[in-house]
C-alpha positions in Angstrom: 3.5 19.8 2.9 2.0 18.1 6.3 -1.2 16.1 5.6 -2.7 17.8 8.3 -2.4 21.4 6.7 -3.5 19.6 3.3 -6.6 19.1 5.3 -7.0 22.5 6.7 -6.8 24.1 3.3 -8.6 21.6 1.2 -10.7 19.2 2.6 -14.5 19.6 4.2 -17.4 17.7 5.0 -19.0 19.3 1.9 -15.6 17.9 -0.2 -16.4 14.4 1.2 -20.6 15.0 0.2 -19.6 15.7 -3.4 -17.3 13.1 -3.8 -19.6 10.5 -2.5 -22.0 12.5 -5.3 -19.5 12.0 -7.9 -18.6 8.4 -7.8 -22.2 7.1 -7.1 -23.1 8.7 -9.8 -21.0 6.2 -12.0 -22.1 2.2 -11.6 -22.3 1.4 -7.9 -19.4 -1.0 -6.9 -21.1 -4.2 -5.8 -19.2 -6.8 -4.1 -18.2 -9.4 -7.0 -16.1 -12.2 -5.9 -14.2 -14.2 -8.8 -13.4 -17.6 -9.2 -9.3 -17.6 -9.6 -10.1 -21.2 -11.9 -12.6 -19.5 -14.0 -11.9 -17.2 -16.6 -15.8 -15.8 -17.7 -17.6 -13.4 -15.7 -21.0 -13.4 -14.5 -20.5 -16.9 -12.5 -21.0 -17.3 -8.9 -18.5 -17.4 -6.0 -19.3 -18.4 -2.5 -18.4 -16.8 1.0 -19.6 -19.0 4.0 -18.5 -18.3 7.8 -18.2 -20.5 10.3 -17.8 -21.1 13.7 -15.6 -23.5 15.1 -14.9 -25.2 18.6 -11.2 -26.0 19.6 -9.0 -27.9 21.1 -6.0 -25.9 22.3 -2.9 -26.9 23.3 0.4 -25.6 24.8 2.2 -23.1 27.1 1.7 -22.4 30.6 -2.5 -22.7 30.6 -2.2 -19.0 31.4 -3.4 -17.2 28.0 -5.2 -19.6 25.3 -6.9 -18.9 21.4 -10.5 -18.3 22.2 -13.5 -20.9 21.7 -14.9 -21.0 19.1 -12.6 -19.5 16.3 -14.7 -17.8 13.3 -13.2 -19.0 9.9 -14.6 -17.5 6.8 -14.3 -19.7 3.3 -14.8 -17.9 -0.1 -14.1 -20.5 -2.8 -12.3 -22.7 -0.2 -9.7 -19.7 0.6 -9.6 -19.8 4.5 -8.7 -17.6 6.9 -9.5 -18.1 10.7 -9.8 -14.8 13.5 -7.9 -16.4 16.6 -8.9 -13.9 19.2 -6.7 -14.2 22.5 -7.6 -14.3 26.1 -4.8 -12.0 26.9 -3.7 -8.4 25.2 0.1 -9.2 25.3 0.5 -11.5 21.5 2.5 -9.0 19.7 2.5 -11.9 16.0 2.2 -14.9 15.1 3.6 -17.0 13.3 1.3 -19.5 11.3 2.5 -21.9 8.3 5.7 -19.7 8.1 3.8 -16.3 7.5 3.7 -13.4 9.7 0.8 -11.5 11.2 0.7 -8.3 13.4 -1.6 -8.3 15.9 -4.6 -6.2 15.2 -5.9 -5.0 18.2 -3.7 -2.9 20.2 -4.9 -2.4 23.9 -7.3 -4.7 23.2 -7.6 -9.1 23.3 -4.8 -9.9 20.7 -6.7 -10.6 17.5 -4.6 -11.8 13.9 -7.1 -13.1 11.2 -5.2 -15.9 8.9 -5.3 -17.5 6.0 -5.1 -21.9 7.3 -5.3 -24.7 4.3 -8.3 -26.4 6.2 -10.1 -27.0 9.3 -9.9 -30.8 10.3 -6.4 -31.6 10.8 -4.8 -30.0 13.2 -2.2 -26.7 13.4 0.5 -25.4 15.0 1.1 -21.8 15.5 3.7 -19.6 17.1 2.6 -16.7 19.3 5.6 -14.2 20.6 4.6 -12.6 24.0 5.6 -9.7 25.8 4.0 -10.7 29.3 7.4 -12.0 30.5 10.6 -9.9 30.8 11.5 -10.2 27.0 9.8 -11.4 24.2 9.1 -14.9 24.6 8.1 -16.9 21.2 5.9 -19.9 22.4 4.4 -23.6 20.3 0.7 -24.0 20.3 -1.5 -26.2 18.8 -4.6 -25.6 17.5 -7.6 -29.0 17.0 -10.5 -28.3 14.9 -13.8 -29.8 16.6 -17.4 -28.9 15.1 -18.5 -25.8 13.3 -21.4 -24.7 13.0 -22.2 -22.8 9.6 -22.8 -18.5 10.7 -23.6 -17.6 7.0 -23.9 -18.6 3.0 -23.5 -15.5 0.9 -23.7 -16.3 -2.6 -21.3 -13.5 -4.7 -21.3 -12.9 -8.6 -23.5 -12.8 -11.4 -23.0 -9.3 -11.5 -19.7 -9.6 -12.6 -19.1 -7.2 -16.0 -16.5 -9.1 -18.5 -14.5 -6.4 -20.5 -16.3 -7.1 -23.8 -19.5 -5.3 -22.4 -17.7 -2.8 -21.2 -16.1 -2.6 -24.5 -19.5 -2.5 -26.4 -20.9 0.5 -23.7 -17.9 2.5 -24.3 -18.6 2.6 -28.2 -22.7 2.9 -27.7 -21.4 6.1 -26.0 -19.2 7.3 -28.6 -16.0 6.1 -27.8 -13.3 4.6 -30.0 -10.4 2.5 -29.1 -7.0 4.1 -29.2 -4.7 2.0 -28.1 -3.6 -0.4 -25.8 -1.3 -1.5 -23.2 -0.3 -5.3 -23.0 1.8 -6.1 -20.0 5.1 -8.1 -21.1 5.3 -10.4 -18.1 2.9 -10.0 -15.8 -1.0 -11.8 -16.7 -2.6 -10.2 -14.2 -3.6 -6.8 -16.1 -4.1 -4.9 -19.5 -4.7 -1.5 -19.9 -7.0 -0.1 -23.5 -7.0 3.3 -23.6 -10.9 5.6 -25.4 -9.3 8.7 -26.3 -8.5 10.0 -22.2 -10.0 7.0 -20.8 -8.9 3.6 -20.0 -10.1 0.7 -19.1 -8.4 -1.4 -16.6 -8.5 -5.0 -16.5 -8.0 -7.1 -13.1 -8.2 -10.7 -13.5 -9.5 -11.7 -10.3 -10.5 -8.5 -9.2 -13.1 -6.3 -12.1 -13.1 -4.0 -14.6 -12.2 -0.6 -14.2 -13.0 2.4 -16.2 -10.7 5.7 -15.1 -11.5 9.2 -16.0 -9.8 12.4 -16.8 -9.8 15.4 -14.8 -13.0 17.6 -16.1 -14.5 14.2 -17.7 -17.7 12.6 -17.0 -18.9 9.4 -16.6 -20.1 7.9 -20.1 -23.9 6.9 -20.2 -24.7 2.9 -20.4 -22.5 1.7 -18.4 -23.0 -2.0 -17.4 -23.3 -2.5 -14.2 -20.2 -3.7 -11.9 -17.7 -1.3 -14.0 -15.7 0.7 -10.6 -14.9 4.6 -11.8 -11.8 6.2 -10.7 -11.8 9.7 -10.9 -8.5 11.4 -11.3 -6.3 12.8 -9.8 -6.3 9.9 -7.9 -4.4 11.8 -4.8 -6.3 11.2 -1.5 -5.8 6.8 -1.5 -5.9 4.7 1.3 -2.9 2.2 0.4 -3.3 -0.9 2.7 -2.3 -3.5 -0.2 2.1 -3.6 1.1 3.2 -4.7 -2.0 1.9 -1.6 -3.9 4.4 1.1 -1.8 7.8 0.0 -3.4 6.0 0.5 -7.2 4.3 4.0 -6.1 6.9 5.3 -4.2 9.8 4.1 -7.1 7.3 5.6 -9.9 7.4 8.9 -8.2 3.3 9.1 -6.6 4.2 8.5 -3.1 2.0 11.9 -2.6 -0.5 10.2 -3.4 -1.2 8.1 -0.5 -2.7 10.0 2.6 -3.7 6.9 4.2 -2.0 3.9 5.0 -3.4 -0.3 6.5 0.1 -0.4 7.7 1.8 1.1 10.8 4.9 3.4 10.4 6.8 0.5 12.6 6.1 -2.6 10.4 7.4 -0.3 6.6 10.5 -1.4 5.7 10.2 0.8 3.0 12.4 4.1 4.0 10.5 6.6 2.4 6.6 5.0 3.6 8.2 5.4 6.3 9.3 8.7 6.6 6.0 9.8 5.0 4.0 8.0 8.4 6.3 9.7 10.9 5.8 13.9 9.1 2.6 13.3 9.2 1.6 12.7 5.9 0.6 10.0 5.4 -1.9 8.5 8.2 -2.3 5.2 9.4 -6.6 4.5 9.1 -6.9 0.8 10.1 -6.4 -2.4 8.5 -8.0 -4.0 5.7 -10.8 -5.5 7.9 -11.6 -2.3 10.4 -11.1 0.9 8.6 -10.9 4.0 10.3 -14.1 4.8 7.7 -14.4 8.7 9.6 -10.8 9.4 9.1 -11.3 7.8 5.6 -14.4 10.4 4.7 -12.8 13.1 6.4 -9.9 13.1 4.4 -11.5 12.8 1.2 -10.3 9.4 0.6 -10.6 9.0 -3.2 -9.1 5.3 -3.9 -8.5 2.1 -1.8 -6.2 -0.1 -3.1 -6.9 -3.8 -1.3 -5.3 -7.0 -1.7 -7.3 -10.2 -2.6 -7.9 -10.8 1.4 -10.5 -7.8 1.1 -12.6 -10.8 0.2 -13.2 -12.0 3.2 -14.5 -9.1 4.3 -17.6 -7.9 1.8 -18.8 -5.5 4.5 -15.9 -3.8 4.3 -16.5 -3.1 0.6 -19.8 -2.6 1.0 -19.2 0.1 3.5 -16.5 2.0 1.4 -18.7 1.8 -1.3 -21.8 3.1 0.7 -18.8 6.0 1.8 -18.5 6.7 -2.2 -14.1 5.0 -2.1 -14.4 3.1 -4.6 -12.2 0.2 -4.1 -8.9 -1.3 -6.2 -7.9 -4.7 -5.2 -4.7 -5.3 -7.0 -3.6 -8.8 -7.9 0.7 -9.2 -8.1 1.4 -11.0 -5.4 -0.2 -14.0 -8.1 2.3 -13.4 -10.5 4.3 -15.9 -10.7 7.1 -14.8 -12.7 9.2 -11.6 -11.0 9.4 -9.6 -13.3 5.4 -9.9 -13.9 5.3 -8.7 -10.2 7.7 -5.6 -11.4 5.9 -4.8 -14.5 2.8 -3.8 -12.3 4.6 -0.5 -11.6 2.9 0.6 -14.8 -0.2 0.2 -13.8 0.5 2.4 -11.0 2.2 4.4 -13.7 -0.8 4.9 -15.4 -3.7 5.3 -12.5 -1.1 7.9 -11.1 0.2 9.8 -13.9 3.5 9.3 -13.5 3.7 6.6 -16.6 6.4 8.0 -18.3 8.5 7.3 -15.1 7.1 3.8 -14.3 7.8 3.0 -17.9 11.2 4.1 -17.8 12.4 2.6 -14.5 10.7 -0.7 -15.7 13.1 -0.8 -19.1 16.4 0.6 -16.7 15.2 -3.1 -14.9 14.6 -5.1 -17.9 18.5 -3.3 -19.2 20.0 -4.0 -16.4 19.2 -7.6 -16.8 19.5 -7.8 -20.1 22.3 -10.8 -20.2 21.0 -12.6 -17.5 17.8 -13.2 -19.3 19.6 -13.0 -22.7 22.2 -15.8 -21.7 20.0 -17.8 -19.4 22.6 -19.3 -17.7 22.6 -22.7 -15.6 25.5 -22.9 -12.8 23.9 -25.5 -12.1 24.4 -24.2 -8.0 21.6 -26.2 -5.9 20.2 -23.4 -3.7 18.0 -23.7 -0.6 15.8 -20.5 0.2 14.3 -21.1 4.0 13.8 -20.7 7.5 13.9 -22.4 10.5 10.4 -21.5 13.0 10.3 -21.5 16.2 9.3 -24.9 17.0 12.2 -26.3 14.7 9.5 -26.9 11.6 12.0 -25.9 8.2 10.3 -22.9 6.4 10.1 -22.9 2.7 8.8 -21.4 -1.0 7.2 -23.9 -2.7 8.6 -24.9 -6.0 7.4 -22.3 -8.8 6.6 -19.1 -6.2 8.5 -15.9 -7.5 11.6 -16.1 -5.4 12.3 -19.5 -6.6 11.4 -18.1 -10.1 14.2 -16.2 -9.8 17.3 -18.6 -8.1 16.4 -19.8 -11.6 16.7 -16.9 -14.2 20.0 -16.0 -11.9 21.3 -20.0 -13.1 20.0 -21.5 -9.9 18.1 -25.0 -9.1 15.8 -25.1 -6.1 16.2 -27.4 -3.5 13.9 -29.3 -2.6 12.7 -30.6 -5.3 9.1 -30.6 -6.3 8.3 -28.8 -2.6 4.5 -28.3 -2.0 3.2 -30.3 -5.0 -0.3 -30.5 -4.8 -0.8 -28.5 -2.1 -2.7 -25.5 -1.7 -2.0 -21.8 -2.9 0.1 -20.6 0.2 3.2 -20.1 -1.3 5.1 -21.3 1.5 5.6 -24.5 3.7 6.6 -26.4 6.5 8.9 -29.5 7.0 9.9 -31.8 9.1 13.6 -31.1 9.7 15.0 -34.1 8.9 12.5 -34.0 5.6 14.3 -30.5 4.6 18.1 -32.6 5.6 16.9 -35.4 3.2 16.0 -32.6 0.0 18.9 -30.1 1.0 21.7 -31.2 2.2 23.4 -31.6 -0.8 22.6 -28.0 -1.3 25.8 -25.8 -2.7 23.9 -23.0 -1.2 22.0 -22.5 1.8 19.6 -18.6 1.9 18.2 -17.9 5.2 15.0 -16.2 4.9 15.0 -13.3 8.1 11.5 -11.9 6.7 9.3 -14.0 9.4 11.9 -15.3 12.5 13.9 -12.0 11.9 18.0 -12.3 10.8 20.8 -14.5 11.5 24.4 -13.1 12.1 26.8 -16.4 11.6 27.2 -20.0 10.8 26.9 -21.5 14.4 24.2 -19.1 15.0 22.3 -21.6 12.3 23.6 -24.9 13.7 22.5 -23.8 17.1 18.7 -23.8 15.6 19.2 -27.8 14.5 22.7 -29.6 14.9 21.8 -31.2 11.8 22.8 -28.1 9.4 26.1 -29.1 10.6 25.9 -31.8 7.8 24.9 -29.1 5.1 26.9 -29.3 2.4 26.6 -25.9 2.0 27.5 -25.4 5.6 31.2 -27.6 5.4 32.2 -25.4 2.5 30.6 -21.7 4.0 28.3 -21.1 1.5 25.6 -20.0 3.8 23.8 -16.5 2.9 20.9 -14.5 5.5 18.4 -12.1 3.5 17.9 -8.4 4.6 14.5 -7.9 6.6 13.3 -5.7 3.9 13.5 -7.6 0.7 9.6 -8.7 0.5 8.1 -5.1 0.6 11.2 -3.7 -1.7 9.3 -5.3 -5.4 11.4 -2.9 -7.4 14.8 -4.8 -6.3 14.0 -7.9 -8.0 16.6 -7.4 -10.3 19.7 -6.0 -7.7 18.3 -9.5 -5.8 18.5 -11.2 -9.6 22.3 -9.7 -9.9 23.0 -10.9 -6.1 22.6 -14.5 -6.7 23.9 -14.3 -10.1 26.9 -13.4 -8.1 26.8 -15.8 -5.1 26.3 -18.3 -8.0 28.5 -17.4 -9.4 31.8 -17.4 -6.7 31.8 -13.2 -6.8 32.2 -11.6 -3.8 30.6 -8.2 -2.6 28.8 -6.5 -0.7 25.6 -7.5 -2.2 22.2 -5.5 -1.6 20.0 -7.4 0.0 22.0 -11.1 1.2 24.6 -10.7 3.9 27.3 -14.2 3.8 27.2 -15.8 6.9 30.6 -16.5 8.6 
């Protein structure tokens, strides 16, 4: 049924007020930041905001990033808001990650993750001001900073044991638990029809059944989620494929991603038909739309920690926020296992369990035999300024290469650097570390797909001297790979067959000629 029709049938201002009252009758959700290096609750985290003067180089000089730039630090994790003097930039690439414009029609605006504010930062801006879109390299030089605010969060964070004790005092008994086999970021404990969802670096959530009431004496900091969760605002793109696969797409009525940016076909179709509406990005949601649709849950990723005012506003509207952390899973099977959590949230537990077990079954031989093909494999793409963007060693992509029997190169990429999953390196350094690779896999997600080995060599003549190029073992990923978390088993099978010389039509990769 079209979402507009759903609203005509069941949504009213009175409903929104009821939701507001019911949610706020539970312990309010505090803005609690959890330091990823500290496993104990109750500590404090710090959010600082700076205005940093910048120097700006590159291009014709007609367009520029405005100075000063707002930079936010949450326990040292930095993000910057780049506001252009032009409306014509549709995306930026920073440290190998693509960011889309957040402000169509106005000055092009991008919120990006950065490493530091001491070293010059090379960025790519794609402008549509010319006859065809054109990527241009720029350099941001950081200057004097002014601290505009410092906020301390934490102290009220509740521990899992405190919540368990409170439930026992309220007359509830533990009836079971779900400890993931591969995922390390969450666990679920059952108290009859109630479920406690514990998410590391996020918080404690109490899932309350339909017709259930809030237990007395819950400690402050517990976030209550009221079933059915069927009017969800989904911001975390990595969750969509898992939700679709376990059969819960109907529970998503609002999206933080536009239709044109979805590579999950079902999500794009639902938005095209009006069953899912665009409700703004994480830092600028359409609060009126959230309220008018009776939104009962916002699923965010950890970028929301840079916008505590958004969490506060959602809390005021009675909308609980669940911050999912699947992207922190280093084991690709761990990422996939988050489907079990979404099955619990949306009452599709059997479907989620069945799919997860099916994927394990498909990989059973590979997981059991732990093959070692001896193949050296590089996974990369070439940025617009000629840098080589690679995954860091230990990233979940490199882990899948290992599961399939390959050895990721360059070795020890990114050791001792920041927590970002990618890094840029000079072409000469990449040549030194990967020229003898048996297989090259070009990552199409950022800069787009390439169609031939000659096109790769056109990006940099050094590629002509790579072993894999000479032997014709060069591949490119499909652009849908990174939004389709559930395709992990197929991707590993693609890799395994490639490493073992099995020629076929692969699911997520194609061979370059």
